[in-house]
C-alpha positions in Angstrom: -21.3 -51.3 -51.0 -18.4 -50.2 -48.8 -16.8 -48.3 -51.5 -20.1 -46.7 -52.5 -20.8 -45.4 -48.9 -17.3 -44.3 -48.7 -17.8 -42.2 -51.5 -21.0 -40.9 -50.8 -20.0 -39.7 -47.3 -17.1 -37.7 -48.8 -19.5 -36.0 -51.1 -21.9 -35.2 -47.9 -18.8 -34.0 -46.1 -17.1 -32.0 -49.4 -20.5 -30.5 -49.9 -20.7 -29.4 -46.1 -17.4 -28.1 -45.7 -17.8 -26.1 -49.5 -20.8 -24.6 -48.3 -19.0 -23.9 -44.7 -16.4 -22.1 -46.8 -18.5 -20.2 -49.1 -20.5 -18.6 -45.9 -17.4 -17.8 -44.3 -16.2 -16.4 -47.4 -19.1 -14.6 -48.6 -20.3 -13.5 -44.8 -16.7 -12.7 -43.4 -13.9 -12.3 -45.9 -15.7 -10.9 -48.4 -17.1 -8.3 -46.0 -13.4 -7.8 -44.9 -12.6 -7.6 -48.6 -15.2 -4.7 -49.2 -14.2 -2.7 -45.9 -10.3 -3.4 -45.1 -7.2 -2.6 -46.9 -4.8 -5.2 -48.3 -2.4 -3.9 -45.9 -4.8 -5.1 -42.9 -6.0 -8.2 -45.0 -2.5 -9.6 -45.4 -2.5 -9.2 -41.5 -5.7 -10.1 -40.3 -7.5 -12.2 -43.0 -8.1 -15.8 -43.0 -7.8 -16.6 -39.0 -10.2 -15.0 -36.9 -9.7 -17.0 -33.1 -12.5 -17.4 -30.8 -12.7 -16.6 -27.5 -9.6 -18.3 -25.6 -8.2 -19.6 -29.2 -4.4 -18.8 -30.1 -4.1 -15.5 -31.2 -1.4 -17.0 -34.2 -2.5 -19.1 -36.6 -1.6 -22.6 -35.1 -0.1 -25.4 -37.0 -2.7 -28.6 -37.1 0.3 -31.0 -38.0 -2.0 -34.0 -38.1 -3.4 -36.0 -41.0 -6.9 -37.1 -39.0 -9.2 -35.6 -36.7 -10.7 -37.2 -33.6 -14.1 -37.3 -32.5 -15.5 -38.4 -29.2 -18.3 -40.8 -30.2 -19.9 -42.5 -33.0 -23.0 -40.4 -33.0 -20.4 -37.2 -33.3 -19.1 -38.8 -36.4 -22.2 -39.8 -37.7 -23.5 -36.0 -37.5 -20.5 -34.9 -39.2 -21.4 -37.1 -42.3 -25.0 -36.1 -41.7 -23.9 -32.6 -42.2 -25.2 -31.8 -38.9 -21.6 -30.7 -37.7 -18.8 -28.9 -38.9 -15.2 -30.4 -38.7 -12.6 -31.9 -40.8 -11.5 -35.5 -41.3 -8.8 -35.9 -43.6 -5.7 -33.2 -44.0 -5.4 -34.4 -48.1 -8.8 -32.7 -48.6 -8.8 -30.1 -45.7 -6.7 -28.7 -42.9 -7.8 -25.6 -40.8 -3.9 -24.3 -41.2 -4.0 -24.6 -45.0 -7.6 -23.1 -45.3 -7.1 -20.1 -43.3 -3.9 -19.5 -45.5 -6.1 -20.0 -48.6 -8.9 -17.8 -47.5 -6.3 -14.8 -46.8 -5.2 -15.2 -50.2 -8.4 -15.5 -51.4 -9.6 -12.1 -49.8 -6.2 -10.4 -50.9 -7.3 -11.4 -54.5 -11.0 -10.9 -54.2 -11.8 -14.0 -54.8 -14.9 -16.6 -53.6 -12.4 -19.4 -52.6 -8.9 -20.7 -53.1 -6.5 -23.8 -52.7 -3.2 -24.3 -51.5 -1.3 -26.8 -53.4 2.5 -28.1 -52.9 4.4 -25.8 -55.6 3.3 -23.3 -58.4 3.7 -25.9 -60.9 1.0 -28.4 -59.2 -1.3 -24.8 -59.2 -0.7 -24.2 -62.9 -1.2 -27.9 -63.6 -4.7 -28.2 -61.5 -6.1 -25.1 -62.7 -5.8 -26.5 -66.2 -6.7 -30.3 -65.8 -9.7 -29.5 -64.0 -11.4 -28.6 -66.8 -9.3 -30.3 -69.8 -9.1 -33.7 -70.4 -7.9 -36.0 -73.3 -8.4 -34.5 -76.4 -9.1 -31.0 -75.1 -7.1 -27.7 -76.0 -6.3 -24.5 -74.7 -4.2 -21.4 -75.7 -1.6 -19.7 -73.9 0.6 -16.8 -74.0 4.3 -17.8 -75.4 6.3 -15.6 -72.9 5.5 -17.5 -69.4 7.8 -19.7 -67.1 9.9 -22.4 -68.7 8.8 -24.9 -66.4 5.3 -24.0 -67.0 6.4 -23.8 -70.8 7.2 -27.5 -70.8 4.6 -28.5 -68.4 1.8 -27.2 -71.0 3.7 -28.0 -74.2 5.3 -31.2 -73.6 3.8 -33.0 -70.1 0.1 -32.5 -70.7 0.5 -33.5 -74.4 1.4 -36.8 -73.0 -2.2 -36.5 -71.3 -3.8 -35.8 -74.6 -4.3 -32.1 -73.7 -2.8 -29.9 -76.3 -2.2 -26.0 -76.2 -1.3 -23.3 -78.8 1.5 -20.8 -77.6 0.7 -17.0 -79.0 2.5 -14.1 -78.9 0.7 -11.9 -76.2 1.8 -8.8 -78.2 -0.2 -10.2 -81.4 -3.5 -8.6 -82.1 -6.8 -10.2 -81.1 -7.4 -11.0 -84.5 -4.3 -12.8 -84.7 -4.6 -14.7 -81.5 -8.0 -15.5 -82.5 -7.0 -17.7 -85.2 -5.3 -20.3 -82.2 -9.0 -21.2 -80.9 -10.6 -24.4 -81.7 -13.9 -25.9 -80.8 -12.1 -27.7 -78.3 -10.5 -24.9 -76.6 -11.3 -25.1 -72.9 -9.1 -21.7 -71.4 -6.7 -19.0 -72.1 -3.7 -18.3 -69.9 -0.8 -15.8 -69.4 1.4 -14.1 -66.7 0.6 -10.8 -65.2 4.3 -10.1 -65.6 6.3 -12.6 -67.4 9.2 -14.9 -66.0 11.8 -14.1 -66.8 11.3 -11.8 -69.7 9.4 -8.9 -67.4 6.6 -8.0 -70.1 3.2 -6.9 -68.7 0.1 -8.8 -70.2 -2.6 -6.6 -71.4 -5.5 -8.8 -69.1 -8.5 -6.6 -70.6 -7.4 -7.8 -74.2 -6.9 -11.5 -72.9 -10.3 -11.6 -70.8 -12.5 -10.1 -74.1 -10.8 -13.0 -76.1 -11.5 -15.6 -73.6 -14.8 -14.5 -73.1 -15.2 -14.1 -76.9 -14.6 -18.0 -77.2 -16.7 -18.7 -74.1 -13.7 -19.8 -72.0 -11.9 -18.7 -68.7 -9.0 -16.4 -68.7 -6.5 -18.0 -66.3 -3.8 -15.9 -65.2 -0.6 -16.2 -63.3 -0.1 -13.4 -60.7 3.1 -14.5 -59.1 5.3 -11.8 -59.6 3.0 -8.6 -58.7 1.1 -10.4 -56.2 -2.6 -8.7 -55.3 -0.4 -6.2 -53.5 0.4 -4.7 -57.0 -2.5 -6.4 -59.3 -5.8 -8.1 -58.6 -6.4 -9.5 -62.2 -10.0 -10.1 -61.2 -10.4 -6.2 -61.3 -9.5 -6.4 -65.1 -11.8 -9.6 -66.3 -9.8 -12.7 -65.5 -11.7 -15.6 -64.0 -9.3 -17.7 -62.0 -5.7 -16.7 -60.6 -2.7 -19.1 -59.9 0.5 -18.4 -57.7 3.7 -19.7 -56.8 3.7 -18.8 -53.2 7.5 -19.6 -53.4 8.4 -16.1 -54.5 7.2 -13.1 -53.0 4.2 -14.2 -50.7 6.4 -16.6 -48.9 9.5 -13.8 -49.1 11.9 -15.7 -47.2 12.5 -18.7 -49.5 11.6 -21.2 -46.5 8.8 -23.0 -48.3 7.4 -24.3 -52.1 4.0 -23.7 -52.3 1.3 -22.6 -54.8 -2.5 -21.5 -54.9 -5.1 -21.3 -57.2 -8.0 -18.5 -56.5 -11.4 -18.5 -58.3 -13.1 -15.2 -58.8 -16.7 -17.1 -59.3 -17.1 -14.9 -61.8 -17.1 -17.3 -64.9 -20.5 -18.7 -65.8 -19.7 -22.4 -66.8 -23.4 -23.4 -67.3 -23.7 -20.8 -70.2 -21.0 -22.7 -71.7 -22.3 -26.1 -70.5 -21.0 -27.7 -73.6 -17.1 -27.1 -73.2 -17.2 -27.9 -69.5 -19.3 -31.1 -68.9 -17.1 -32.2 -65.9 -18.8 -29.2 -64.3 -21.9 -28.9 -65.8 -23.1 -32.4 -66.1 -23.3 -35.4 -63.7 -20.6 -36.9 -62.1 -20.9 -40.6 -62.1 -18.4 -41.2 -59.8 -20.1 -39.1 -57.6 -23.1 -40.5 -58.1 -24.8 -38.1 -60.5 -24.0 -35.0 -58.4 -23.6 -31.9 -60.7 -20.9 -29.2 -59.4 -22.6 -26.2 -61.0 -25.9 -27.0 -59.8 -24.7 -28.3 -56.0 -22.2 -25.6 -55.1 -23.2 -22.4 -57.7 -20.1 -20.0 -57.4 -17.7 -22.5 -55.6 -18.4 -25.2 -58.2 -14.8 -24.6 -59.6 -13.1 -25.1 -56.3 -15.1 -27.9 -55.1 -14.3 -29.9 -58.3 -10.6 -29.4 -57.5 -10.8 -30.5 -53.8 -12.9 -33.4 -54.4 -11.4 -34.8 -57.8 -7.8 -33.6 -58.3 -6.7 -33.3 -54.6 -8.3 -36.3 -53.6 -6.8 -38.3 -56.3 -3.4 -36.5 -57.0 -2.6 -35.2 -53.5 -0.5 -32.2 -54.4 -1.1 -30.9 -50.7 1.4 -28.3 -48.8 2.2 -29.6 -45.2 0.5 -27.4 -42.6 3.8 -26.6 -41.5 4.7 -24.8 -44.8 1.1 -23.3 -45.0 2.1 -21.6 -41.5 5.7 -20.4 -43.0 3.7 -18.9 -45.8 1.1 -16.9 -43.6 4.2 -15.5 -41.9 5.5 -14.0 -45.3 1.9 -13.0 -46.4 1.8 -10.6 -43.2 4.7 -8.7 -44.4 3.6 -8.6 -48.2 2.6 -5.2 -48.2 5.4 -3.8 -46.7 8.4 -5.7 -48.7 6.7 -5.5 -52.2 6.7 -1.2 -52.0 10.7 -1.9 -51.3 11.2 -4.3 -53.8 9.8 -2.0 -56.5 11.7 0.9 -55.0 15.2 -1.0 -55.2 14.6 -2.3 -58.5 13.3 0.9 -59.9 16.9 2.6 -58.8 18.8 -0.3 -60.2 17.1 -0.6 -63.6 18.1 3.2 -64.1 21.6 2.7 -63.2 21.6 -0.3 -65.8 20.0 1.5 -68.6 22.5 4.1 -68.3 25.5 2.1 -68.3 27.1 1.5 -72.0 27.9 -1.8 -70.8 23.9 -2.8 -71.0 22.7 -3.8 -74.2 19.2 -3.9 -73.3 17.0 -3.7 -70.4 13.5 -5.0 -69.6 11.7 -3.2 -66.8 8.0 -1.8 -67.0 9.1 0.9 -64.5 11.3 2.5 -67.1 9.6 5.5 -69.5 10.4 4.1 -72.8 10.1 0.3 -71.8 7.8 -1.4 -74.4 5.5 -2.4 -71.3 5.8 1.0 -69.5 2.1 2.2 -71.0 0.7 -1.4 -70.0 2.6 -1.0 -66.2 0.6 2.5 -66.1 -2.7 1.2 -66.3 -2.4 -2.5 -64.5 0.7 -1.8 -62.0 0.6 2.1 -61.0 2.4 1.2 -57.8 4.9 -0.8 -59.3 5.3 -4.2 -60.6 7.8 -6.4 -59.0 11.7 -6.2 -58.1 12.5 -8.6 -60.9 15.0 -6.9 -64.0 15.4 -8.5 -67.2 18.5 -7.3 -69.0 21.4 -8.2 -71.1 25.0 -7.1 -71.5 26.9 -6.3 -74.7 28.5 -9.6 -75.7 27.2 -13.3 -75.5 26.5 -16.1 -72.9 30.3 -16.1 -72.0 30.1 -12.3 -71.1 26.8 -13.0 -68.7 28.5 -15.5 -66.9 31.6 -13.7 -66.2 29.4 -11.0 -64.7 27.1 -13.3 -62.6 30.7 -15.3 -61.1 32.1 -11.5 -59.8 28.9 -10.8 -58.3 29.8 -11.4 -54.4 26.4 -9.9 -52.6 24.1 -11.0 -55.0 23.9 -14.4 -55.2 23.5 -17.2 -58.1 20.5 -19.2 -57.3 17.7 -21.1 -58.6 15.2 -18.9 -57.2 13.4 -15.3 -57.4 11.4 -13.1 -55.6 12.3 -13.2 -52.1 14.1 -10.8 -49.7 17.6 -11.4 -50.9 18.7 -10.1 -54.3 20.0 -13.0 -56.4 20.7 -13.7 -60.3 20.1 -16.3 -62.8 21.1 -16.9 -66.6 17.9 -18.6 -67.8 19.0 -20.1 -70.9 22.0 -21.8 -68.5 19.5 -22.7 -65.9 16.0 -22.5 -65.7 15.4 -22.9 -69.5 18.1 -25.0 -70.4 16.0 -27.6 -71.9 14.8 -25.0 -74.7 16.9 -24.5 -78.1 17.8 -21.0 -78.8 15.0 -20.9 -81.1 12.6 -21.8 -78.6 13.8 -19.3 -76.4 13.4 -16.9 -78.8 9.7 -18.2 -79.5 9.4 -17.7 -75.8 10.4 -14.4 -76.0 14.0 -14.8 -74.0 16.9 -13.6 -75.7 19.6 -16.1 -74.7 21.6 -13.6 -73.2 19.0 -12.3 -70.9 19.7 -12.3 -66.9 17.3 -11.9 -64.4 18.1 -9.8 -61.8 15.8 -10.5 -58.5 16.2 -7.0 -56.6 15.9 -7.8 -52.8 15.4 -5.3 -49.8 18.7 -4.6 -48.8 20.2 -1.2 -48.8 20.2 -0.4 -52.6 23.5 1.1 -52.5 25.0 -2.0 -51.4 23.5 -3.8 -54.1 24.6 -1.3 -56.9 28.4 -1.1 -55.5 28.1 -5.1 -56.1 26.4 -5.0 -59.3 29.3 -2.0 -60.4 32.1 -4.0 -59.4 31.1 -6.8 -61.4 30.7 -5.1 -64.6 34.1 -3.7 -64.1 35.5 -7.1 -64.2 33.8 -8.1 -67.6 
């Protein structure tokens, strides 16, 4: 009986909070989204202080929230009063930042997670269970590749990797009756290839499944995948959104556009009664917020991969300058890519801003204002040549990170993707000689000088 009432109360409060979040999103954030530019949303969205409240988003560093008397707590559980009760499920700081990202992407709601890996795991696990299957581009981050191909398989969820440049007919063959989603990255990490989002959206919807896009590299400043047919977007907020390498985090944003009930047989977790919540059906109870509500009510409740409110606060500081930093990243990267392309010690280069690059035409369509500051290139020679070049760099740092204010470099085959064999690297679209250069916002002449002196030493 005690468990029953605890669960029933949790349903009620989640229902209330989701209704409140939906109202705020639809009436406030959505109006801002329609009327305000992304630069203004970066600074203003999410936190709307009332008279006398803090102008800057406060850090609500608390696990629980206190009420003055029993009646007030009762009103909270009876949906008569708005409020928070436990940070694992809802926290004002986290929710404000999630609301800002939802506004930037043009979604109906968002949820922060403790990392980008957690975001990608949750977004799949929310609609897949043991015995299910999904399809993904093979040109994705190495950690995600391992998560999808190895770890989820241990949970009974299988995936098929496809070449994103394959024809629709070829990709169609990867789908099965139990396929639940299609996944891809707007700009692949570390290959720097641009995904044809509209093609992937058409394929996904033809098979009655949502398209999930990891939009980490371009951020919503340079691309909003929902405008091209994507249904759900994920981010590693550790990267450009933070911009300063001060916090690890992730985010899931739902467009609210996918009609789960139209494919109810594929998504029983959303479209049929949930016995653990006394017969509640998410699509009937929460409408466009069904997917987001289930993320909070089930996955965050049970797995608890939350960011701390302090980390969310740091993320918000980064978001406030995102619209200023992204153009500088792209401008610097363009100049360095042009320099590398002209150097005869460089064997190949992938940067979608270069005319003639295999992703150039897609970038003109999806990323007309620039993609990101990440460049993939290879030197004439072998792995040892790449290592010698990187070790000679002085201003540019070798770090296991990408996409922040400081220029950094990595050799994926030796670092982030070292769990993959050379054959697996090639299957993932990654040349074993690939160097991932993440161009920061320093003076571009200083970055160029460091790269040139390092090239002179190989």
